[in-house]
C-alpha positions as a LaTeX table, in Angstrom:
\begin{tabular}{lrrr}
\hline
Residue & $x$ (\AA) & $y$ (\AA) & $z$ (\AA) \\
\hline
Met1 & 113.49 & 126.92 & 92.22 \\
Ala2 & 109.83 & 126.50 & 91.26 \\
Ile3 & 107.19 & 125.59 & 93.81 \\
Lys4 & 103.87 & 123.92 & 93.02 \\
Val5 & 100.89 & 123.51 & 95.35 \\
Val6 & 99.45 & 120.00 & 95.14 \\
Thr7 & 96.47 & 118.43 & 96.90 \\
Asp8 & 94.51 & 115.22 & 96.52 \\
Ser9 & 90.91 & 114.89 & 95.40 \\
Thr10 & 89.61 & 114.48 & 98.97 \\
Ser11 & 90.13 & 118.22 & 99.48 \\
Asp12 & 86.90 & 118.77 & 97.47 \\
Leu13 & 88.48 & 121.89 & 95.98 \\
Pro14 & 86.31 & 122.98 & 93.04 \\
Ala15 & 88.06 & 122.45 & 89.70 \\
Asp16 & 87.65 & 126.09 & 88.65 \\
Val17 & 89.23 & 127.32 & 91.89 \\
Ala18 & 92.13 & 124.88 & 91.62 \\
Glu19 & 92.74 & 125.92 & 88.02 \\
Ser20 & 92.57 & 129.66 & 88.73 \\
Leu21 & 95.08 & 129.28 & 91.59 \\
Gly22 & 97.36 & 126.89 & 89.71 \\
Ile23 & 96.79 & 124.06 & 92.20 \\
Glu24 & 97.36 & 120.51 & 90.95 \\
Val25 & 94.70 & 118.04 & 92.15 \\
Val26 & 95.86 & 114.41 & 92.25 \\
Pro27 & 93.05 & 111.84 & 92.08 \\
Leu28 & 92.84 & 109.21 & 94.82 \\
Asn29 & 92.16 & 105.59 & 93.96 \\
Val30 & 88.82 & 104.33 & 95.29 \\
His31 & 88.39 & 100.56 & 95.65 \\
Phe32 & 84.98 & 98.84 & 95.41 \\
Gly33 & 85.59 & 95.12 & 95.74 \\
Ser34 & 87.96 & 94.24 & 92.92 \\
Asp35 & 87.20 & 97.45 & 90.97 \\
Val36 & 89.45 & 100.49 & 91.23 \\
Tyr37 & 88.32 & 104.00 & 90.22 \\
Lys38 & 90.16 & 107.32 & 90.12 \\
Asp39 & 88.26 & 109.99 & 92.05 \\
Arg40 & 87.08 & 112.80 & 89.73 \\
Val41 & 88.40 & 110.92 & 86.67 \\
Asn42 & 86.10 & 107.93 & 86.26 \\
Leu43 & 84.19 & 108.38 & 89.54 \\
Met44 & 82.21 & 111.57 & 90.09 \\
Pro45 & 80.61 & 112.86 & 93.33 \\
\hline
\end{tabular}
C-alpha cells in the first residue's frame, strides 16, 4: 500500500520543499465576489 502526504495551499509550504519531500499541495479556492481563484495557480501571494 502506497502512502502520500497531502496538504492544502494554506500551509504556506514552499514549493521547493514540498517537491523535495514528495508532498502534494492542493490549491484552495479563494472567492472574491463572483470571481473564484485557485491559490498558487492563478492567485499568488
